[in-house]
C-alpha positions as CSV (number, residue, x, y, z in Angstrom):
1,M,1.9,15.8,-73.5
2,I,4.3,13.2,-72.2
3,V,8.0,13.5,-72.8
4,T,10.2,10.5,-71.9
5,I,13.9,10.5,-71.5
6,D,15.5,7.1,-71.1
7,G,19.1,6.1,-70.9
8,P,21.9,4.4,-68.9
9,A,23.1,5.5,-65.5
10,G,25.4,8.5,-65.6
11,A,24.1,9.9,-68.9
12,G,22.7,13.0,-67.1
13,K,19.1,12.2,-67.9
14,S,17.7,13.1,-64.5
15,S,19.1,16.6,-64.4
16,I,18.3,17.2,-68.0
17,A,14.7,16.0,-67.6
18,R,14.3,18.2,-64.5
19,E,15.5,21.2,-66.4
20,V,13.4,20.5,-69.5
21,A,10.3,20.2,-67.3
22,A,11.1,23.5,-65.6
23,T,11.7,25.3,-68.9
24,L,8.5,24.0,-70.5
25,G,6.4,24.4,-67.4
26,F,5.8,20.7,-67.3
27,I,5.7,18.4,-64.2
28,F,8.9,16.4,-63.6
29,L,8.2,12.8,-62.7
30,D,11.1,11.2,-60.8
31,T,10.5,7.5,-61.4
32,G,13.8,6.5,-59.8
33,A,12.8,8.2,-56.6
34,M,9.7,6.0,-56.5
35,Y,11.7,2.8,-56.6
36,R,14.0,4.3,-54.0
37,A,11.0,5.0,-51.8
38,I,9.9,1.4,-51.9
39,T,13.4,0.3,-51.2
40,L,13.7,2.6,-48.2
41,G,10.3,1.5,-46.9
42,A,11.4,-2.2,-47.1
43,I,14.6,-1.4,-45.1
44,R,12.7,0.4,-42.5
45,K,10.2,-2.4,-42.1
46,Q,13.0,-5.0,-42.1
47,I,11.5,-6.9,-45.0
48,E,14.1,-9.3,-46.4
49,F,15.2,-8.7,-50.0
50,S,15.0,-12.5,-50.3
51,D,11.2,-12.2,-49.6
52,P,9.6,-11.2,-52.9
53,A,6.0,-11.7,-51.6
54,G,6.7,-9.4,-48.7
55,L,8.2,-6.8,-50.9
56,I,5.3,-6.9,-53.4
57,A,2.8,-6.6,-50.6
58,H,4.8,-3.6,-49.2
59,A,4.8,-1.9,-52.6
60,K,1.1,-2.4,-53.1
61,A,0.3,-0.9,-49.7
62,S,2.7,2.1,-49.9
63,R,1.5,5.6,-50.8
64,I,4.1,7.6,-52.7
65,Q,3.7,11.3,-53.6
66,C,6.0,13.2,-55.9
67,L,5.6,16.8,-54.8
68,S,7.9,19.2,-56.8
69,D,11.3,18.3,-55.4
70,R,10.0,16.3,-52.4
71,I,9.2,12.6,-52.2
72,I,6.6,11.5,-49.6
73,L,6.2,7.9,-48.4
74,D,3.1,7.3,-46.3
75,D,3.1,11.0,-45.1
76,D,6.8,11.0,-44.3
77,D,9.2,13.2,-46.3
78,I,12.0,10.9,-47.4
79,T,13.6,13.2,-50.0
80,R,17.1,13.1,-48.5
81,E,17.0,9.6,-47.0
82,I,16.4,7.9,-50.4
83,R,19.7,9.2,-51.7
84,T,21.8,7.3,-49.1
85,P,24.3,4.7,-50.3
86,V,22.4,1.9,-48.6
87,V,19.3,2.6,-50.6
88,T,21.4,3.0,-53.8
89,D,23.0,-0.4,-53.2
90,S,19.7,-2.1,-52.5
91,I,17.4,-0.7,-55.1
92,K,18.1,-3.5,-57.6
93,H,16.4,-6.0,-55.3
94,V,13.2,-4.0,-55.7
95,A,13.5,-2.9,-59.3
96,N,14.1,-6.5,-60.5
97,I,10.6,-7.7,-59.3
98,N,8.1,-7.6,-62.2
99,E,5.1,-7.2,-59.9
100,I,6.6,-4.1,-58.3
101,R,7.4,-2.6,-61.6
102,D,3.8,-3.2,-62.6
103,V,2.6,-1.4,-59.5
104,L,4.8,1.6,-59.9
105,S,4.3,1.8,-63.7
106,Q,0.5,2.1,-63.1
107,Q,1.1,4.8,-60.5
108,Q,3.2,6.7,-63.0
109,R,0.5,6.5,-65.6
110,E,-2.1,7.7,-63.1
111,I,0.1,10.7,-62.2
112,A,0.4,11.5,-65.9
113,L,-3.3,11.6,-66.6
114,S,-4.3,14.9,-68.2
115,Q,-1.0,16.5,-67.3
116,N,2.1,17.7,-69.2
117,I,5.0,15.7,-67.8
118,V,8.7,15.0,-68.4
119,T,9.7,11.6,-67.1
120,E,13.0,9.7,-67.1
121,G,14.2,6.2,-66.5
122,R,15.1,3.0,-68.4
123,D,11.7,2.0,-69.8
124,Q,9.5,5.1,-69.8
125,G,9.3,5.2,-73.6
126,T,9.2,1.5,-74.2
127,E,6.9,0.1,-71.5
128,V,5.4,2.7,-69.2
129,F,4.4,5.3,-71.8
130,P,4.7,3.6,-75.2
131,D,2.3,6.2,-76.7
132,A,4.3,9.3,-75.5
133,E,4.4,12.1,-78.0
134,C,8.1,12.7,-77.5
135,K,10.7,10.1,-76.7
136,F,14.5,10.5,-76.2
137,F,17.3,8.1,-75.4
138,L,20.1,10.0,-73.8
139,T,23.4,8.2,-73.7
140,A,27.2,8.6,-73.7
141,S,30.2,6.3,-73.9
142,P,31.1,4.4,-70.8
143,E,34.3,6.3,-70.5
144,E,32.6,9.7,-70.7
145,R,29.9,8.7,-68.2
146,A,32.5,7.5,-65.7
147,K,34.5,10.7,-66.1
148,R,31.4,12.9,-65.5
149,R,30.5,10.9,-62.3
150,Y,34.1,11.1,-61.1
151,Q,34.1,14.9,-61.5
152,Q,30.7,15.2,-59.9
153,L,31.8,13.2,-56.8
154,A,35.1,15.1,-56.6
155,E,33.3,18.5,-56.6
156,S,31.0,17.3,-53.8
157,G,34.0,16.3,-51.7
158,R,33.5,12.5,-52.1
159,P,36.3,11.5,-54.5
160,I,36.2,7.8,-55.7
161,P,38.8,6.3,-58.0
162,L,37.8,6.4,-61.6
163,E,38.5,2.7,-62.0
164,Q,36.0,1.9,-59.2
165,I,33.3,4.1,-60.7
166,R,33.8,2.5,-64.1
167,A,33.6,-1.0,-62.7
168,T,30.4,-0.2,-60.8
169,Q,28.9,1.5,-63.8
170,D,29.7,-1.4,-66.1
171,Q,28.1,-3.9,-63.7
172,R,24.9,-1.8,-63.5
173,D,24.8,-1.4,-67.3
174,A,24.9,-5.1,-67.7
175,E,22.2,-5.6,-65.1
176,D,20.0,-3.0,-66.7
177,R,20.2,-4.5,-70.1
178,E,19.5,-8.0,-68.9
179,R,16.4,-7.3,-66.8
180,P,13.5,-9.5,-67.8
181,Q,11.2,-6.5,-67.5
182,G,12.0,-2.8,-67.9
183,A,15.3,-3.6,-69.6
184,L,17.4,-0.7,-70.8
185,R,16.8,-0.1,-74.5
186,P,15.7,2.8,-76.8
187,A,12.2,2.9,-78.1
188,E,12.0,2.4,-81.8
189,D,10.6,5.9,-82.3
190,S,12.9,7.6,-79.9
191,V,15.4,10.3,-80.7
192,I,18.8,8.9,-79.7
193,I,21.3,11.5,-78.3
194,N,24.9,10.6,-77.8
195,S,26.2,13.5,-75.7
196,D,29.9,12.6,-75.8
197,D,30.7,15.7,-78.0
198,M,27.8,17.8,-76.9
199,S,27.6,20.4,-74.2
200,R,24.7,20.4,-71.7
201,D,23.2,23.4,-73.5
202,E,23.3,21.6,-76.8
203,V,21.5,18.6,-75.4
204,M,18.9,20.9,-73.9
205,E,18.4,22.8,-77.1
206,L,17.9,19.6,-79.1
207,I,15.3,18.3,-76.8
208,L,13.5,21.6,-76.3
209,T,13.4,22.2,-80.1
210,T,12.0,18.7,-80.8
211,V,9.3,19.0,-78.1
212,R,8.3,22.5,-79.1
213,K,7.9,21.4,-82.7
214,Q,5.7,18.5,-81.5
215,I,3.6,21.0,-79.4
216,E,3.1,23.2,-82.5
217,S,2.2,20.1,-84.6
218,V,-0.4,19.0,-82.1
219,T,-1.8,22.5,-81.7
220,L,-2.1,23.0,-85.5
221,H,-3.8,19.6,-85.9
222,R,-6.4,20.4,-83.2
223,S,-7.1,23.8,-84.8
224,T,-7.5,22.5,-88.3
225,P,-11.2,22.0,-89.2
226,G,-12.2,18.5,-89.9
227,T,-9.4,16.9,-87.8
């Protein structure tokens, strides 16, 4: 079974997806980390972001492994390094190239073959896994997402003014919605969750209940004679 959780930056989809996968005993597929890995590799190889042909060739030649909570690029553990600000600021140069999205989308489909996975991103339910059994679009108002990010950074000892966080977030939202491929949008058959007035536990419960009902439905269908 494939469970997709899409949504804008700051909606909490990564942490929710990871916890849903752990609770269900599914594999968590961190698609954002894959784009970060390609971005980091390009920086290491000094490939100019203005050189799409070089970036595409690099993506095609790269070997990415998603092992539990570790990300391996060409046999090198880059789990920590892909979270640095320089990678975060540069990832858009990679994610905006359609050919790279095609390469990584195919890798994601190969990882999901014959496995139960929970995957999150912007286009998992619309383009990468359009036939996924369970699709969710997790969102929240821009104000709420900015506040959550502010609190998260403050608790980690990296306070940033709320206004700056909101401005950066709004810019990314606009870029994500306007991408020619992999644009941010809910799939027509997704369950849309606005978490403004919901606790984390309530979001988890809604997703888990929906997935478990789908599992029961599939199990019943397979056990019914003549189906």
